[in-house]
C-alpha positions as CSV (number, residue, x, y, z in Angstrom):
1,X,0.1,0.0,0.1
2,X,1.4,3.3,-1.0
3,X,0.2,6.8,0.1
4,X,2.0,9.8,-1.4
5,X,1.2,13.2,0.3
6,X,0.8,16.5,-1.7
7,X,4.0,18.2,-2.8
8,X,4.5,21.4,-0.9
9,X,6.9,24.2,-1.3
10,X,8.7,25.2,1.9
11,X,10.7,28.6,2.2
12,X,13.6,26.7,3.4
13,X,16.8,25.3,1.6
14,X,16.9,21.6,0.7
15,X,19.8,21.4,3.2
16,X,17.7,22.9,6.0
17,X,14.9,20.5,5.3
18,X,17.2,17.5,5.2
19,X,18.5,18.4,8.5
20,X,15.1,19.0,10.0
21,X,14.0,15.5,9.0
22,X,17.3,13.9,10.0
23,X,16.5,15.0,13.6
24,X,13.7,12.8,14.6
25,X,12.8,15.0,17.5
26,X,11.5,17.6,14.9
27,X,8.7,15.3,13.9
28,X,6.8,16.3,17.0
29,X,6.3,19.8,15.4
30,X,4.4,18.1,12.5
31,X,2.2,15.7,14.6
32,X,-1.6,16.2,14.8
33,X,-2.9,18.2,17.7
34,X,-4.6,15.0,19.1
35,X,-1.1,13.5,19.8
36,X,-1.1,11.7,23.2
37,X,2.7,10.7,23.4
38,X,6.0,11.5,21.9
39,X,9.3,10.1,22.9
40,X,12.5,10.5,21.3
41,X,15.2,7.6,21.9
42,X,18.3,8.1,19.7
43,X,17.6,7.8,16.1
44,X,13.9,6.7,16.8
45,X,10.8,8.2,18.3
46,X,7.6,6.8,19.7
47,X,4.3,8.4,19.3
48,X,0.7,7.8,20.1
49,X,-2.5,9.4,18.8
50,X,-5.9,9.3,20.5
51,X,-7.6,6.0,19.8
52,X,-4.5,4.5,18.0
53,X,-1.7,2.1,19.4
54,X,1.9,3.4,19.9
55,X,4.2,3.5,17.0
56,X,8.0,3.5,17.0
57,X,9.7,4.9,13.8
58,X,13.4,4.5,13.4
59,X,15.8,6.5,11.1
60,X,16.7,4.0,8.3
61,X,18.3,5.8,5.5
62,X,19.5,9.2,4.5
63,X,20.5,10.6,1.1
64,X,22.1,13.9,1.6
65,X,19.8,16.9,0.9
66,X,17.4,14.8,-0.9
67,X,15.7,12.1,1.2
68,X,15.2,10.9,4.8
69,X,13.5,7.6,5.3
70,X,12.0,6.3,8.5
71,X,10.8,2.8,9.0
72,X,8.9,0.8,11.5
73,X,10.8,-0.4,14.5
74,X,8.6,-3.5,14.9
75,X,8.8,-6.4,12.6
76,X,5.0,-7.0,13.1
77,X,4.4,-4.0,10.9
78,X,6.5,-3.4,7.8
79,X,6.3,0.1,6.5
80,X,8.4,3.2,5.8
81,X,7.9,6.9,5.6
82,X,10.0,9.0,3.3
83,X,10.5,12.5,3.0
84,X,11.7,13.5,-0.6
85,X,13.2,16.8,-0.7
86,X,13.9,18.5,-4.1
87,X,15.8,21.8,-4.2
88,X,14.0,24.7,-6.1
89,X,16.5,27.4,-5.2
90,X,18.9,28.2,-2.5
91,X,15.9,29.4,-0.2
92,X,13.3,27.0,-1.2
93,X,12.5,23.3,-1.8
94,X,9.7,21.0,-2.6
95,X,8.8,18.1,0.0
96,X,6.7,15.2,-0.4
97,X,6.0,12.5,2.1
98,X,5.5,8.9,0.8
99,X,4.2,6.1,3.0
100,X,4.9,2.5,1.8
101,X,3.4,-0.4,3.9
102,X,3.3,-4.1,3.3
103,X,0.0,-5.0,4.8
104,X,-2.4,-8.0,4.1
105,X,-5.7,-6.8,2.5
106,X,-7.7,-6.6,5.6
107,X,-5.2,-4.4,7.4
108,X,-4.8,-2.3,4.5
109,X,-8.5,-1.6,4.2
110,X,-8.5,-0.7,8.0
111,X,-5.5,1.6,7.8
112,X,-5.9,3.4,4.6
113,X,-8.2,6.2,5.7
114,X,-6.4,7.0,9.1
115,X,-2.9,6.8,7.3
116,X,-4.1,9.0,4.3
117,X,-5.4,11.6,7.0
118,X,-2.1,11.4,9.0
119,X,0.0,12.0,6.0
120,X,-2.4,14.9,5.1
121,X,-1.9,16.6,8.6
122,X,2.0,16.2,8.5
123,X,2.1,17.6,5.0
124,X,-0.1,20.5,6.2
125,X,2.2,21.1,9.0
126,X,5.4,21.0,6.7
127,X,3.7,24.0,4.9
128,X,3.7,25.9,8.1
129,X,7.4,25.6,8.8
């Protein structure tokens, strides 16, 4: 299952956004208002939204100034959340979030709508940076 957020233009350089996403603690600034828990532990963070189980994301991969990819810490759920960054000029860039999960059909049906909504909220909050 793949969910791509809208591409948004941010008035920050690609380098600034790369460093922002590389510091997993910054993801707290992007979380929805109904966040119940957010804890950073090294290159990972744990978060919980109201009515949802806790999820731990781990920094998996970085490509300097163009991509930061987080993945599930648990082997029970196989997914990644990537932030693709494309430089426009030295003061702005385009950012797109991309969620890729390997779920069975039943699980995919259950999580598609809340995950799409979650990606939309993260994307909206990226616009405000």
